[in-house]
Phi, psi and omega in degrees: 000143176287143181217141177247122180238151173260105184242120177053040176082004180235152177278128177242128175257121186227166171260123180218127175287169182302329184251010179287135180275161175300322180299316179299316180295314182300309185283313190274329181258319185264355178058032174266106193260358183295318175287119187266160168268119178241255183284337183060024179228008178078016185263321191272332178085001182289348178261013186299131172230176173252133174240113185053039174086358182247141177298138179216148177276112182294334180287340179255349183271120176289137181304317181295332178288347180262000176299131181090350179262158174267113180257131177236133174250174177304322179301324181276346180258354190308322186260008178286150178304320180296316181293321178297319178295319179296314180298318178296314182295319177299318180294312183295326182275351186064043188276009175214154176240285181284332177088356183297320182277345190302314180303315179295320177299314181297317181295317178293320180293322179297320178296321177298311183294334175292331181263329188225102184287344181224064183288139173277175184301322180296321179293321178295314180299319179295317182294329182259008186298336179268006181246115183266141175231127181265357188250316197265331184090001170080332184303311181293330178292314179299315179298321180294318179296318179293323177295320177296319178299316179297318179297319178296319179295330180271358179079020183250054186274337184252000000 
């Protein structure tokens, strides 16, 4: 079936079956590769995208269920001030090792910073609770999100 989606601010016309996930459409049809295939059960968070500004698991989201919604992937958030601040902070803090979880973490963190400009550690942990990292132990990730928030408040996002 033909489907029209709003992806990263642009209209995408795709073919999607009734049970096709948003992740399948993003990766296989639109070649947007930042959202990864991980557990495919909504547990790991590597497929995290934003749907109407909220983090969502693309592997559990049916493509047809996203019609009419604004879907943002890391590719579409790349140039926002918050994402630039987050990427810089993650790099400076050494908040990633293998990098597999990083796109999902960044997308979830960007959604948090859009709602909460000064999150405490508990708020960051809650916002990222659905994103698993097997390498870092999370401390540097939490610190990086808070550092990015501070940089944004000071106007040093780029």
